[in-house]
N, C-alpha and C positions, 0 to 999 in steps of 0.2 A: 838206547841201550836198555835192556831188560834185566830184572833181577827176580829171584824167586823166594817167596816166603812159605815156610811150612808151619802150619798150626796143628798141634796134636796134643790131645789128652792121652798121655802115654800109659796111664794106669800102672804107675810105678810100684804099687803095692804087691803085684805079682809079676815081677820082672822076669821075662824069659829072653826073647830076642829083640826087644824094642831098641836097645842101643845099637846093635849091629845093623838092624834094618834102617834106622834113621841115618846112620852113617853111610848107607848105600845110596841114599836119595841125593838128588842134585838140588841144593838150596844154598842161599846166602845168609838167611836169617831164620832161626828156628824159634818159634813161640810155643812153649811147652806148658802143660798143666799136669798136676798130680805127679810131680817129681818129689821123691822122698829124700830124706837126709842121707840114707844109705846109697841111693841110686844116683844122686847128683854128681859125685866124682866121676862116675862112668860116663854120663851124658856130657859132662864138662870137657872130657877129652876129645869130643868131636869138633869143638870150636876153637878158634884162635883167641876168643875172649868170650866171657859170659858172666851172668849174675843170676842169683836165685833169691827168691823173696825171703826165706827164713834166715838167710845170712844178714839181712838188713833189718831184722826185727829184734827188739830187746828180749833178753832171756826171760823165760817164764817157767813156772813149775811144770815138770814133765818134759823138759828139753824143747818146749815150743811146739809149733804146728807139726802135724803128722806128714803134711805134704805142702808143696808150694808151687807157684808158677815160676818159670825161668825163661831167659833169653840167651840164645847162643848166636854168635856171628862167625863167619869164616870167609875166605876169599878176600875180595877187595873191601868188604864191609868192615867198619871199625866201630867199636863200642866206646862211647865217651862217658856215659853215666848210667847207673842203674839205681832204682829206688822203688818203694812201694807207696801206694796211697794209704796213708795212716789213718785218716778219718773215715774208715769204712768198717763195718762189723767184722770183716775177715780180711785183713790186709795181705795175708799170704796168698790170696786169690787175685791180687791186683798189682802186677808188676808193670813198671813203666821204665823204658830205657831210651837214652838218646844215642842215635847212631849217625854215622856218615855213610850215605849210599850214593855212589857216582859223584862224590865230591859235594854232596848237599846234605844238610842236617835234617833229620826226621826223628820224630818220636815213634816208638813202637811199644805196643802194650800186649802183654799176655795175661788175659783175664779169664776167670771162671766164675760164672754165676752159681750160687749155691742152690741145691735142690730144695724145692718147697716141702718135700716129704720130711726132711729133717729140720729145716729152718722155719717152716711155716710161711704163709704168703707175706706177712709183714716183714719178716727178716730178709727174705729174698728181695722184696720190694725196696728196702733201704739200700741194699748193695747195688741194685740196678739203677736207682736214682742217683747214687753217687757216681757211678760210671758215666751216666748221661751228663751230670753237672760238670765233670772234668772235661769231657769232650766239648761241651758248649763253651767253656771258659778258656780252652787252650788257645795258643797262638802257633801257627805253622802247621806243616804237613804231619799227618799221623796215620799209622797202620795199626789195626787191632786184630789180633787173633783171639777168638773167644769161644769157650764152651758155654753156650747160652743157657743150657737146660731149658730151652724153649725154642719154638712155640709149642703149645699143647698139640695143635694140629696145623701143619703148614699146607697151604693151598697154592695153586698156580698163581693166583693174584694175591698180592700182599694185603690188600684190603679185606680179604676173606680169612686171613689167619686167625686162629683162636689162641688165647693166651691163658696162662695160669693165674695171673693177677692183673690189676688195672695199671700197674706201673710199667710192665714190660713193653707195651707199645710206645712208651716215651723214649725208649732206647732202640727198639727194633722195628717199630711200626711205620706206616706211611706218614704220620705226623710226628716223627721223632724230633727231639729237641736239638739235634746236632746236624751237621751237614755231611756226615760220612754215608757211604753207600755200601751195601752188601755186594761184594765183588761178584759173586756167582749170580745173584739175582739180576745184577746189572748186565751181565753177559746174556742171560736168558731173555731179558727185555729187549736187548739189541739184536738178537738173532732169532727170527721167526722159526727157522727150521729146527733149531735146538729146542725151542719152546714146544713146538709141535711133537717132537720125538719124546720129550719128557711127559707131556700130557697124554700121549698115546700109551705110554708105559705105565704111568701112575696118574690117572685122571683126577684123583682126589688129593694128590701130593704124597709125600714131600717132593721138592725139586731134586733132591739127591738124598742118599742114605749115609748118615755118619754115626748113627747109634741106633740100637734097638731097645726100646723101653718096654720090657715085659712082652717081647715079640712084636711090638709095633715099630715100624720104620719111622725114624725121625731124622731131621737135619738140625742137630743141635750145634754143630761146630761150623764156624764161618770166619771169613776174613772181611773186615770192613776197611775202607780206604777213604781218605779225604779227597777233595776235588783235584788236588795236584796229581793224582795217579789215575791211570787207565788200566783196567784188568785186561790182559791179553789172553790168559787161559786160567781155568780153575779145575783141578782134578780132586776127586774124593776117593781116596785109596782105602776102601773099607775092608775088602777081603784080605789084602796084604797086611793091613794093620792088625786085623784079628789073628792072622797066622803068626804075627810077631808077638802077640800077647796082650794087645789092648782091646778094649770094648768100644773104642771110638776110631773113626776114620782119621787118617792124616789128610789135611786139606792143603794142597800144593797150589799156590797162586803165583802165577808169573805176572809181574806188573811192569809198567813203564811210567816215567815222568811224562806228564802231558806237554810240558814245554821246558 
């Protein structure tokens, strides 16, 4: 039996048709970034259960974070617990939920790495290292939807990717500290025809387009899965997401339990 994860930085600061379009997609779990306090009630109506990071953070001056990560479930999926990673520089970017999918418990994460332009390399590095440490220390299956704000340049071969700082490869590179796989790169590596088509279209990368950085095509948004899962398909809905009002593609990943 398969299930579908949608990972999407919704760009809730300029909400237009994001809620309606997300509701039209076929998904079991939505891992969202950049949901604002004002837009969360609208997104929340799309799921049978959900949680959002700023609801789990202590009140601070100015009503807390401007935006947060969120998790929504619907259909046969059920939400057991929602929390944030508190020992990170920006916990509103680090949501972790416990779900039941097909009768089995799994952790899902909606994460957003901060941009180095505003945080600097050191600040972004601290967030990335904490993500990696959590994945390394976890027990059980996990699925992560993440706006990586990286790599600087994605190439057809992971070993050739270029990064913004020295810490990012520990989370995303070939020698990463955890056992999760990039679901789309996994598909590309398994399917020579898919790889050939991508390289013919974009010989210098990226593997897909999920964001445009000052006009440069990037694949910032990705779904990572632990060894318990197999990726059946991964779609990057860039044009539709832009029409709905976001500057990031929605990544639609259909997964199955390996056993």
